[in-house]
N, C-alpha and C positions, 0 to 999 in steps of 0.2 A: 522423471529426471529433474533434479534441481539445478545442477550445473550444466549449462547448455553450450558452453564454449570454453576453449583453452586459449589464453593469450600468452604467447611464449617469446621470450627474448631469443636472440640468435647466438651471437658470440659468447661462449662460455656457458651456454645453457643447452640448446639443442645441438650446437656446433662446437667442435674442438679444432682450433687453428683454421677456422673457416670451412670446415668439412663436416657434413652431417652423414653419419654412417647409415648403412642400409637398414639395420635393425631399428634405429630411431625413426627413419622414414616410414617403415612399415607400421610402426606403432602409431604414428600420426595418422596414417591412412585408416587404420582400424578405428581410431577415435572418430574420424570423419564418417566412417560407415555406420557408426552407432547413432547417427542422426545429429551429432553435435557440430559446432562450427569451430574453425581454427583461424586465429589471427596471429600473425607474426609481427612482433614489435621490436624494431631494431634501430640502431643509430646509423646503420649503413645507408648508402645511396642505392636507389633502385638498380641502376646499371651495374654497379659493383656486385650487388646481391645476385642478380641474374647470372653473372659470369661465374660466381662462386657456388651457388646452390641451384642446380638445374631442376630440383623437385619443388621449387617454391610455389608452383601452381596448385598444390594440394591445399593451400591456405585460401580461405574465403576473402580475407583482406590482408594487406601488408601495410603496416604503419612504419614508414621509413624516415630517415633523417631525424631520428629522435623525436618523432611526433609531428613533424612539419609536413609530411607527405602521406596521403592515404591512397593505396592502389588496389583496384579490383582486378585480379588476374583473369577472371572469366570474361568480364566485359572489356578488359584492357583499357580501363579508364583510370586516370590519375587526377587526384584533387590536391591542390596546395592549400594548406591550412593557414599559411601566413605569406607575407611578401618575400620576394627574392632579395638576396644581399644587395645593398646599395653599391654602385660602382665606386664611389669615393672611399668607402670602407675597404673594399677589396684592394683598391689601388694603394691605400696606405699600408695595408698588410704586406703587399709585395715590395713596397718601397723600403720597408724595414727588414726585408729579406727573411721573412718568417717561413721556415721550411721544417717539415713538409707542410704543404698547404693544399687543401682540397675544397673546391667550391661546388656545392650541389644546387639543386633547384631552390632551396631555402637555407640550407645549412652551410656554415663555414667551419672546417675542421682542421685541427693541427694536433700537436702532441706537447706534453709537458717538457720543459718549463716555459713554453711560449705563452702561457696564459697571462703572465705579467705584462708582456708587450701588447698583447691583444687588449687587455683591460685598459691600458694607457690610451690606446687609440679610441676605444669606445668612449672614454671620458673626454678626450680632446674634442671629439666630434659630437658629443652630447647625444649619443644614440641610445635608444631603448632596447638594448641587447643584453642577454644574459649568457653566462658561461656554465656549461655542465661538464661533468667529468665521468669517464668510464675507464677505470683501470689504466690511467695514463693518457688516454685520449682526451682532447679538449674540443668541445663542440660549442659553437656560438649560434644562437637563435634569438628571435625577438622575445622580449619578456613575456612570460606566461605560456610559452609554447614548450611542451615536453611530451613525454610518452603518454601521459594521462590524457592530455587534450587530443592527441591524435587517436588514441584508442577510443575515446568517447565519440569522436566523429565516426569511426568505423562501426561502433556498436549501434549508433543511431541508424546508420545505413541498414544494418542487419536487424533492427527493431529488438535489440537485446539490452537488458539492464546490466550494469556492472555487478549487481548482486548475484547474477547467475553465471558469473565468469570465474574460472580458476586462472590465476596469473602466476607465472613462474619466471624467475630471473636470478641474477647473480651479482650485479654491480650497482654503483651509486645512482646511475641514471635510470635504474629500474624502480627506484623508490616510488615515484609518483603513480605509476600505473599499478604497482603492487598494492599500494594503499587503497586505491579506489575500488578494487574488486572484492567479490564475496569471499574469496579464499586466496591468500598470498602465500606462495610456496618459494622456498629457496633451495637450490641444488646444493649438494654437499660441498662444492668448491666455491660457494658464494662468499662474499666478504662477511666478516663477523657482524658488522652493523646490519647487513641485509638479513642474516639469519635471525638476529635478535628481533627484528621487526616483523618477521614472517609468522604466519599462523602454523605453517608446517615446514619442517626442515627435513629434506630427503636424506637417506643414508648414503646414497651414491651420487657421484658427480655427473654433470653434463647429460649426455644422451642416456646413460645407464639410469640415472635418476629420473629423467623424463619418461622413460619407458615404464618404470615402476609407477610413476604418477598416473600415466594413462591407464594402466591396469586397475589402479584403485578407483579412478573415476568411473570406469566401465562396470566395476563390481558393485560399488555403493557410493555414489558421488556425494550424497548428503552427509555421509559419515566422515568425510575428509576434514571439513572445517568445523570449528567449535560452534555449537548451536547459539552461543551468545551473539554471534555476528548476524544471525537471522532473527533473533528474538525481539519481540516488542514488549516494552514495559507497560504493565497495567497499573502498578502502584508499588507499595512496600508493605512488608509485614510489620509486626509490632517491634521487631528488633532492628528495623531500618533496612533490612535486606530487600533488594529489588525483587518484585514478583513479575515474571515475564511469561509470555506464551511463544512457542516456536511453531512456525507454519508447517514444518515437516512432521510434527507430532500429531497432527489431526486438527479437528475443529474445536472451537470454544463456543459455549452456550451462555448467553446473558439472559437471565430470566427473573421474573418477579411481577408483581401486580402493576397496574397502570399508574403512571405518574410518580414513580419513585426513583427515577434517575437512570433508566436503562439507556436512553438515547444520549444522556449526558456522558455516561461511561463510554459509549460507542464513539461519541464525538472526540473525547480525549484520546482514544486509541487511534483515530484517523490523524490526529495531530502528531502522535508519535510516529506513525507511518510516514507522514509527510516530511518530518524532520530527518528521518533516516533514508528518505528517497525510495521508499517502497510504494509501488503503484497500488491503488485500491479502487474498488468499484462498489458502490452502495446501491443495493436494490431497495428502493424507498417507496412503498405503496401509498403512504399517507402524507408525503411531503415533509417529514420531520427533519430531513437533512438538506433541504433545498438551499439553505443559506450558508453552507460550509464555505469558509473563505478560501480554502485550498483545493477546491474541486469545481468542475464544470457540471451544471445540471442539464440533463436532457429530458424534455417533457415537462409537463406542469398541469395546472388545473384544467386548462382549456385545450391543451394540445398533447396527444400521446407521444411517447418517445419514438423518435425516428431510428429504426434499427441500423440503417446504413451509417447515419451520423454517429451513433453510439459506437459501433465497431471501428469506424475511422478514428475516433478519438482514442480508443483503447490501443490502437496500433502505435500511438505516439508514446514513447517511453516515459515521458514526464507528465502525462495527463491523468489526473484522477477524475472519476466520473460518478455522478449520482444519477440513477435511473428513476425518475419520478413518474409514477403511473397513476396519478390522481385522475387523469382524464379517461382512464380505462375503467370500465365498470368492475365492481368488486369481483363478480363471478368470472370475469375474463382475465383477471390478473394472473392467476396460477398458470393458465395455458400460455400466456405471453411469456412468463418467466421460463416455462418448460421449453419453449422454442428458442429462447436465448441461451440457455445453459450449455448446449452443445458447442455454441460459438465460443463461450468462455473456456470450455475444456480444450477446444482445438487451439485457441490462442495460447493457453498455458503450455500445451505440449510443444508448441513451436518456439515460444519466447520466454516461458516461465512467468508471464504476466497475464492478468493483474496478480500481484503478489498476494493480495488479500481480497476476499469477497465478503461483504457485510450484507446479510439478508435480514431485513426487518420484517416483522409480522411473519416469522418463519412457519408458524402453525397454520397460516393461511396459504402461503406459497408452496410449502412442502408438507401437505397434510397427510395424515394416515389414510390408507385405503384409496389413494389417488392412483387410478389405473394408468399404467405405462411409466410411472415415475422411475422405476429401476432402469429404464432404457436411456434416460437422459442423464443419470447420475453416475459418476465413476464408482468403482467398487470401494475405493477408500478415499472419501472426500477429505481434502486437506486445505489448510489456509483459508478457512471460512469462519466467520463469526455469526452465529445464529442468535437473533434477538426475538424474544417471544414472551407473551403472558402465559401461554399454555404449553409447556414443554411436552406434556403427555399427548398433545394433539399433533405433534410433529412426527413425520414418518419414521418408523423404527430404523429403516435403512440409513437415514440421515443421523439419527441419534447414536447409532453404533459407531459413527466416526468421531463423536465428541470425546475429547480427552480431558477437558477442564470445564467445569460449570461455575459460573459466577452468579450467585443467588443474592438478590437484593431485598431489603425490607425486613419487616418483622417476621414475615412468613418464609424466610430464607431456608430454614431447615425443612419445611414442608415442600419447598420447591425441589430441593436436592433429593428428598425421599420420593417425590413424585417422578422425577427423572429416573431414578434408580429402578423403580418398579416398571417404568415404561420400557427399559432395556432388559428387563428380566433379571435384575441384580438385587441383592439385599442392600437396603439403605444403610448408611453408617449407624453404628450402635449408639453413638453419642455425638453431640455437637458442642463446640466451645461457645461460651458466652461471648457476645459481641455487641457493639453499638450500631444499630441499624441506621442511625443518622450519619455516622462517619465511616463505617466499614461495610464490606460485603464479605460473604463467605465464598471462598474458592475451594471447590471440591475436585480433587484429582481422581479421575476414574481408575487410573492405573494402580495406585497404591491405597486408595480409600481415604487419604488424608484430607481433613477439612481445616483450612487456614483462614483466620480473619485477615483481610487485606484492606489497607487504606488506599482507595483508588485515587489516581491522579485526577485533578480537575482540569477541564479544558482551559487553555489560556484565553481563548476567545469564546465566550458563551454564545450559544445559538441565539439568533435574533428571534423575536416573536413572529411566528408564521401567520401574520395577519390575514393575508389573502386565503391561505389554506383553510383557516377556521371560519372565516367570514363567508367564503364562497365555495369552498371545496366540497367533496363528497366523502364524508367519513363513513366507514363501514357500519353495518347494522349494529355490531357490538359496541361501537363508540358513539352512535347517534343518541340523541335524547328522544325518549318516547313519552308523549302525553297519553296516559292511560286512564287517569281519573280514579276516584276512590272505589268505584265498583268495577274497575278494569273493563269499562264499556267502550273506551276509545282505543285507537291503535294508530296514533298520529306520530310519524317519524320526522324529526328535525335533524337532517344530516350536516347542518352547519349553523353558524350563529345567525345568519340572515334569516333563514327559515325558522329558527327558534324564535326570533323576535316577532316574526309574522304570526306564528301560531300562538305565541303568548298573548298577542292582542286579540286573537279570535276565539280562544277557548273560554268557556264559561267560568265564572268566579269560583264555583265549587271545585272544578278541576284544578284551576290555578292554585288555590289555597291548599288543596290536598298535597300537591308536590312541594309547595313552599314550606309548609309546616313539617314535612318529612325530611327537609334538607336536601331534596333531590337536585335542585339547581346548583348549589355550591358543590355538591359531590360531582356532578358532571363537569363543571368548570375545572375542578381540581384533577380529576382522573383522565377525562377524555380530552379536554382543551389544554390541560397541563399549565394552567395559569393560577398560581397560588394567590396572587394579589386579587384577582377577580373573584376567586373562590372565597377568600376571607371577607371581601366586601359584601358578596351575596349572602354569606352566612350571617352577617350582622343584620341584614334586611330580613332574612328568614326568621331570626330569633327575636325580632322586635315586634311584640304583640300589639303595639299602638298603630302599626301600619294597617290600613284597609287594603283590599285587593287592588284598587286603582293606584294607591301610593306605592305599594310593593312592586307592581308592574313597572311603574315609572322609574323607581330606583334601580331596579336590575337593568332596565333598558339603558339608562344613562351610564351605568357602570360598563356595560358591554360596548356601547358606542364610543365611549371615551378611549377605550383600548384598541378597538378594531376597525370600526367603520371609517373613522376619519383617516387613518393611515392608508386604508385601501383606496379611498377616493383620491387622496393626494398623489398616490403612485400612478394614477391613470392620467394625470395632467402634466 
């Protein structure tokens, strides 16, 4: 299920002349029985609603008084979103003989054409109040309070995102909450302006239309709204058209060799998710995403992620989370992820969140031939972005869910071909020419089309992960290995601190072998992902006038200038 709740207006939507017919009540009950939530969003006061609609208890929350009051029928608890009407304001209305006049817990209501007199009193008293209309009704509330603010409070209580809500209404005061939801629906009797703004316009009015909507939600909820409302922009093609991915269409794979921009592309995607208020969770084995400005990091170099803390954060609608597993040994990271994944799946089933899951080092966390992997993964994995150097090493059960491959670098065509063979499909017969410095190749598994895409760049580039590279535990495939010209050594440097220690200790012959082969700059460029350090090291490697002592000293100074000093300053 993608849409996990229905937010419905009362008068003119589920009700006709204040009455909800039996067939509509039964339809609402059936939607509730499907596991979804119901929220009633009305301008009426609670007492008035209870007298009119005896079946209101089917709703999980009631947003009343045009968003100012949120009521939980089960717990019988009522929350006021704003302050009650000021006595002086009410007295002035009565003194002007404004009738009819209704005073609620927060709302003051009358009818047209009384809005002119009401507005005059608001101005005279200098009050921060606003007037809303509903087909002739005039409603007065504090500025900023409307059906959207009330619905947001109700959804927070239910741990639901507006993206996973279908909203249906008919009148002017429904605009705010219709706009905020993942799918805005207008009944056939809605005002023309409401229909124009809606994603879906029903063929039938009021209860008849709502019953049809309930049926459509139960049959195929994701097909109701256009996919463009769910889509995340990746970049644009050469004609300037936006290139997007839809979470309901499956997974995306970001693949290519080390150090060519996979994490940069993934970071840009998280920014798009944040802007659209989609919740995301990054599973980050190497600490590449620890400095995202719009996410909370759980775990780090010295402390493994706390599972309870992680899940508590994910239950918050607005919290994005990075799960940093650097403190967990490389071999223990896949089991840790496997134990977490059922929690992600359960939370998604209940709330639709996190909307996106980004899995870095996917070839390691979701490897081929991992026993029991099929028990923790859903049959059709969706809304996940897999990031890897080795797509062929990712479990086939996972690759079968991939619908779009983004291949980076000069070897992009080989990446797509490798992926195709891994899932037992024929690779594309040909590939378009593209600029690997500016473009990526986007391969659609469904139709076989390969499109050069200019990816969006992150607005805030990731900070240099000083502590990670200076003190962290890089995996074996990303560590530096001092082996020497005869392959007689097997010394692993899993971070820059250990690299410098070993550089001081190895014999001159070993040091010079790796220097002349350009191994140091290659490691800095691909594993440490620092082009500036790599370029400086390459200059030292290529300078034949340096003896072993001078070259060691030059590379040491280049590393310390970029990493060790920041690490020490962070600790004080």
